[in-house]
C-alpha positions in Angstrom: 25.8 -129.6 146.3 27.6 -130.5 149.5 29.7 -127.9 151.3 33.2 -129.3 152.1 35.6 -128.0 154.7 39.3 -128.6 154.8 42.3 -127.4 156.8 44.5 -125.6 154.3 47.4 -123.2 153.5 46.9 -120.6 150.8 49.6 -121.0 148.1 48.7 -118.4 145.5 46.0 -116.0 144.5 45.5 -114.4 141.1 42.9 -112.2 139.5 40.2 -113.8 137.4 38.0 -111.8 135.1 36.9 -108.4 136.6 35.9 -109.3 140.2 36.8 -112.9 140.9 39.9 -114.5 142.4 41.5 -117.8 141.5 43.0 -119.3 144.7 45.4 -122.3 144.8 45.6 -123.9 148.2 47.0 -127.0 149.9 44.3 -129.0 151.6 45.3 -131.2 154.4 43.0 -134.0 153.2 43.0 -133.5 149.5 46.4 -132.1 148.3 46.8 -129.1 146.0 43.5 -127.6 144.8 42.2 -124.6 142.9 39.0 -122.7 143.4 37.2 -119.5 142.5 36.0 -116.8 144.9 33.2 -115.0 143.2 33.1 -111.2 143.6 36.1 -111.1 145.9 37.4 -107.8 144.5 34.2 -105.9 144.9 33.8 -103.5 147.8 31.6 -106.0 149.5 33.9 -108.9 148.6 33.9 -111.8 151.0 37.0 -111.6 153.2 39.5 -111.1 150.4 42.2 -110.7 153.1 41.6 -114.3 154.1 43.1 -115.4 150.8 46.5 -113.9 151.2 49.4 -116.3 150.5 50.6 -118.3 153.4 47.4 -117.9 155.3 46.5 -121.1 157.3 42.9 -121.8 158.0 39.7 -123.7 157.1 38.5 -123.5 153.5 34.8 -124.0 152.8 34.0 -124.9 149.2 31.7 -126.7 146.9 32.9 -129.2 144.3 31.7 -128.6 140.8 30.1 -131.4 138.7 32.7 -130.9 136.0 36.3 -129.6 136.0 39.0 -129.3 138.6 38.0 -126.0 140.1 35.9 -125.8 143.2 33.6 -122.9 144.2 35.0 -121.3 147.3 32.5 -119.9 149.8 34.9 -118.6 152.4 38.1 -119.1 154.4 38.4 -118.9 158.1 42.0 -117.9 158.8 43.8 -119.5 161.7 46.0 -117.3 161.7 46.9 -115.3 158.6 50.6 -115.0 158.1 50.3 -111.4 157.1 53.0 -110.3 159.5 55.6 -112.0 157.2 55.2 -108.9 155.0 57.1 -106.9 157.6 60.3 -108.9 157.1 61.3 -109.1 153.4 63.6 -112.1 153.9 61.0 -114.1 155.6 58.4 -113.2 153.0 60.7 -114.4 150.2 61.5 -117.7 152.0 57.8 -118.3 152.7 57.1 -117.7 149.0 59.7 -120.2 148.1 58.3 -122.9 150.4 54.8 -122.3 149.0 56.1 -122.4 145.4 57.6 -125.9 146.0 54.3 -127.2 147.1 52.6 -125.5 144.2 55.0 -127.0 141.6 54.6 -130.7 142.6 51.7 -133.1 142.2 50.6 -134.2 145.7 48.4 -137.2 145.9 45.6 -137.2 148.4 47.2 -140.1 150.3 50.3 -137.8 151.0 48.4 -134.6 151.4 48.7 -134.4 155.2 52.4 -135.0 155.2 53.0 -132.1 152.8 50.5 -129.9 154.6 52.2 -130.4 158.0 55.6 -129.9 156.4 54.6 -126.6 154.9 52.8 -125.4 158.1 55.9 -126.3 160.2 58.2 -124.4 157.8 56.0 -121.3 157.9 55.8 -121.3 161.7 59.5 -121.6 162.0 60.0 -118.8 159.4 57.7 -116.6 161.5 59.6 -117.4 164.7 63.1 -117.2 163.2 65.6 -114.7 164.7 68.4 -113.8 162.4 69.7 -114.9 159.0 71.4 -118.1 160.3 68.1 -119.5 161.4 66.5 -118.7 158.1 69.3 -120.4 156.2 68.9 -123.6 158.2 65.1 -123.5 157.8 65.5 -123.3 154.0 68.0 -126.2 153.9 65.9 -128.3 156.2 62.7 -127.7 154.3 64.4 -128.6 151.0 65.8 -131.8 152.4 62.5 -132.8 154.0 60.5 -131.8 150.9 62.6 -134.0 148.6 62.4 -136.9 151.1 58.6 -136.6 151.1 58.6 -136.8 147.3 60.7 -140.0 147.5 63.7 -138.2 145.9 66.0 -137.8 148.8 69.7 -137.3 148.2 71.9 -140.2 149.5 74.3 -138.8 152.1 75.0 -142.2 153.8 76.9 -144.3 151.3 79.2 -143.6 148.3 77.1 -143.6 145.1 80.0 -145.3 143.3 81.5 -147.9 145.5 78.9 -148.2 148.3 81.3 -147.3 151.1 79.8 -145.7 154.2 80.1 -142.0 154.5 79.2 -141.9 158.2 79.3 -144.3 161.1 77.7 -144.1 164.5 79.9 -143.4 167.4 78.4 -143.0 170.9 75.0 -142.4 169.3 76.2 -139.7 166.9 77.1 -139.7 163.2 80.7 -139.3 162.4 82.5 -139.1 159.1 84.4 -142.3 158.1 87.0 -140.4 156.2 88.0 -136.9 157.3 88.8 -135.7 153.8 87.0 -133.8 151.0 84.2 -135.6 149.3 82.2 -134.8 146.1 78.5 -134.7 145.3 77.2 -136.2 142.1 73.8 -134.6 141.3 73.2 -137.1 138.4 73.6 -140.0 140.8 71.9 -138.2 143.7 74.6 -139.1 146.1 78.0 -138.5 147.6 81.4 -139.7 146.2 83.8 -140.8 148.9 87.5 -139.6 148.8 88.6 -142.8 147.1 86.1 -142.3 144.2 86.8 -138.6 143.6 86.7 -137.7 140.0 87.9 -134.9 137.7 84.9 -135.0 135.4 82.5 -132.0 135.2 79.3 -131.7 137.2 80.8 -132.9 140.5 80.4 -130.5 143.5 83.0 -130.2 146.3 81.9 -131.2 149.8 84.5 -130.5 152.5 84.8 -132.7 155.5 83.6 -129.7 157.6 80.4 -129.3 155.6 79.6 -133.0 156.0 80.5 -133.0 159.7 78.1 -130.1 160.2 75.3 -131.8 158.3 75.8 -134.9 160.5 75.7 -132.9 163.7 72.7 -130.8 162.6 70.5 -133.5 161.0 71.9 -136.6 162.6 71.3 -135.6 166.2 67.8 -134.0 166.4 67.9 -133.8 170.1 71.2 -132.0 170.4 72.1 -128.4 170.2 72.2 -126.9 166.7 75.8 -126.3 165.7 76.9 -123.1 164.1 77.4 -123.4 160.3 80.3 -121.8 158.5 80.1 -119.8 155.4 81.8 -122.6 153.5 79.3 -125.2 154.8 76.3 -123.1 153.8 77.8 -122.4 150.4 78.6 -126.0 149.6 75.4 -127.4 151.1 73.3 -124.9 149.2 74.9 -125.9 145.9 74.2 -129.6 146.6 70.8 -129.5 148.3 69.2 -126.8 146.0 71.0 -128.2 143.0 69.6 -131.7 143.7 66.1 -130.2 144.0 66.4 -128.4 140.7 67.8 -131.4 139.0 65.1 -133.8 140.2 62.2 -131.3 139.6 63.7 -130.5 136.1 62.9 -126.9 136.6 64.1 -123.9 138.7 61.6 -122.4 141.0 61.1 -118.8 140.1 61.3 -117.5 143.6 64.8 -118.8 143.9 66.1 -115.8 141.9 65.0 -113.5 144.7 66.5 -115.4 147.6 69.9 -114.3 149.0 72.7 -116.9 149.0 72.7 -118.8 152.3 76.3 -117.7 153.2 75.2 -114.1 152.9 72.6 -114.7 155.6 75.3 -115.7 158.1 76.3 -112.2 158.7 79.7 -111.9 160.5 80.2 -115.6 161.3 83.6 -117.0 160.4 84.4 -119.2 157.4 
């Protein structure tokens, strides 16, 4: 049996029988995988701390002749993200990021993209200072995650008439119409002011929220603008709502996350 080594991020660990551990991890070259660590809970267990969720490192394992589980020999952490446990909000957000990777089928051909996406999110979570930074990390990760899945929300053209939502002016995205728009989760796109409807299921998107999104996501090299409570409230409803609608399930860790506008602290509306 050949020993295989892969860069990985630990997604989840759970007890298996009396002394073993079942570990789910995202391998950079293979995608999501599961493996068993024999005897990990004994006093002489092999580096059980290396299998804490969000730990990034090198996984050493042996593939079994039958079945999907691999036999894990050890994990060399680089570094473990154990210090996330000292900040409850960061810990919850890291758990949410890992759960999204755990929920989806990631083919080996796309493994590195999702691995780098998750590692980048964890590093930003660790370095974040304040609730506003955490709010934008979450929104950005959700947007990038859905794009990686090929399920991106269409912010650029009206999902009903095809009219442009934004145009470029001096290299920056600007709203074509400075009025309220709507989001249609069923159509995975924005409705322009001319196509606004009164039917149920449409979410409000103020001009300010769309302008913030353009300044934040449309100008990566520029300074990050300050979001308002309204912008975070509306964008959370659309971005997270789109994710839930497309995945056809609600991630369990979402129930523990605070609303994004509550993370903003004393910022104005």
